Steps between C-alpha positions, in 0.01 A plus 500: 500500500263646756132569457582872491742436210231304313246778551748757370573281197127453432448878501805574286489541120675161473232329711219661303664399172542141623130481592401634157732250331363207704143590402588535134698173496207314657267634230744387231530157667121458500493587129779249431322225694179566311650520149839328527671807353676794658330813368803723443281806468368429850835435665541765771789686336417831667480340846829320440665825395365671814652226716837533326503879539393481866767236574756714319416799718499298820811285452711666227504870587838670512623849573462751221830552318686820580512643148404829338130529415301677233185666636196518272242760597207273415276255678594135530215407264624751241851351518356149462297609197805664341707184547218275378467712184872433442451119535631466856354204688463446872821355643532137585323382815829330588718812485605658826267758648651820636349643817273785397484388135176588323597424140698218341507501119729353238535482124680223312721567198764318299848639433718254303813711564497423872651195679152436646280609207159446663459818708248689706464855621367482855332803659397526865282777641441640847209735564592805710284667762458794259341271238798489265683179407872433545636268232814290491594288200760254383566300187600136541490148354145363483443234771315261268799463268800579720398403856851475645621827351180665618530373859871579520435847353751444221475759219266719708490873424331792674238652270339763723669795326397362160136465612511860624641620165232329289198520735349815352537377142309182597758295309590241763609237248792330678675432170598867513670460837871575487686324778784688663700195600483185708398528861 
C-alpha cells in the first residue's frame, strides 16, 4: 500500500469512520480501566455501525440487479419515513450494497406455512436525478434464522409489483404479500 493509497483511505468515509471508532473505543477503555466495568451505554455503537456500513460500501458493492423498478414521486426522506411508519428497519450492515443504492430497508415477519418460516421483505431504493426514488423489492428467508437459504437465494420472490400495488394504501405489511412462485 502506497502513501497515496493511505491518504485516500484516510479521506474516505471508511477512514473517517475508523478514526471515530478508535477515539470512541479509547474513551470506553479509559472508563473500563477506571471502573473495571464496560459501560455498555458508552460503547461506540454508532461509530461501529458507521465502520460496518463504510466497509460494506467499499468492499461489498455489487452491480444493481436488472429488474423492473417501481418509481415513487417523493423524496428519499419521504420514502424512508413511509417505510419507518410501516416498521421497516435499515438493512443489515452486512448485506450487499448495490452501486447507486440510497435506501436499504427490511421488515421481518413469520409465516409458518413456508419451508423457511422466518421471512423478510427487503426494499432497496435509488434516488433519481429528478428527485424521485426507484424501488426494487424481494421477499426471502430472514438471514438470522435461515442463513444458508438466504445466501443461496432459496425461496426468494420478487416483490416489486406488490410494493407498487400497496404503496398508496400505506399497507406495506409483508404478511399480505402473495408470492407468484419460486425464483
